[in-house]
C-alpha positions as CSV (number, residue, x, y, z in Angstrom):
1,X,-105.1,59.9,-24.3
2,X,-104.6,57.1,-26.8
3,X,-102.2,54.2,-26.2
4,X,-99.7,55.7,-28.7
5,X,-99.5,59.0,-26.7
6,X,-99.2,57.3,-23.5
7,X,-96.4,55.1,-24.8
8,X,-94.7,58.2,-26.2
9,X,-94.9,60.0,-22.8
10,X,-93.5,57.0,-21.0
11,X,-90.6,56.8,-23.5
12,X,-89.8,60.3,-23.0
13,X,-90.1,60.2,-19.2
14,X,-86.7,60.9,-17.4
15,X,-87.1,57.9,-15.3
16,X,-87.2,55.7,-18.3
17,X,-84.4,57.3,-20.3
18,X,-82.0,57.4,-17.1
19,X,-80.1,54.0,-17.3
20,X,-82.5,52.2,-19.5
21,X,-79.7,51.2,-21.8
22,X,-77.5,49.6,-19.1
23,X,-80.5,47.9,-17.5
24,X,-81.8,46.3,-20.7
25,X,-78.4,45.4,-21.8
26,X,-78.0,43.5,-18.5
27,X,-81.3,41.8,-18.9
28,X,-80.3,40.6,-22.5
29,X,-76.8,39.6,-21.2
30,X,-78.4,37.4,-18.5
31,X,-80.7,35.9,-20.8
32,X,-77.9,35.3,-23.4
33,X,-75.9,33.6,-20.7
34,X,-78.9,31.5,-19.6
35,X,-79.7,30.4,-22.9
36,X,-76.6,30.1,-24.7
37,X,-74.1,29.7,-21.8
38,X,-71.8,32.5,-23.0
39,X,-71.4,36.2,-23.4
40,X,-70.0,36.5,-26.7
41,X,-73.1,36.8,-28.8
42,X,-74.8,39.2,-26.5
43,X,-75.4,42.6,-28.2
44,X,-73.2,45.4,-27.0
45,X,-74.7,48.6,-24.9
46,X,-74.3,50.7,-28.0
47,X,-76.3,48.2,-30.2
48,X,-79.1,48.2,-27.5
49,X,-79.1,52.0,-27.5
50,X,-79.7,51.9,-31.3
51,X,-82.6,49.6,-30.9
52,X,-84.1,51.9,-28.2
53,X,-83.7,54.9,-30.5
54,X,-85.3,53.0,-33.2
55,X,-88.2,51.9,-31.3
56,X,-88.7,55.5,-30.3
57,X,-88.6,56.8,-33.8
58,X,-91.3,54.0,-34.6
59,X,-93.5,55.1,-31.7
60,X,-93.1,58.8,-32.9
61,X,-94.1,58.1,-36.4
62,X,-96.6,55.3,-35.8
C-alpha cells in the first residue's frame, strides 16, 4: 500500500475520527495560550473541524 492509501485509511479509522476535533482544538488552544498568552485568537472547534474535513478531501483527491 502506498503512503497516500495508508494515510487515507488512518483518516477514516474510527479511533481517529472519534474525538479528534476536540483533541486537536485542545492542543491548538494550549499552543495559543503558551505563545500568545491568550485564548481570544484560538480557532473554534468548528473551524478545526473544517480544517480536518479539508485535509481529508485533499487526501482523497491527491
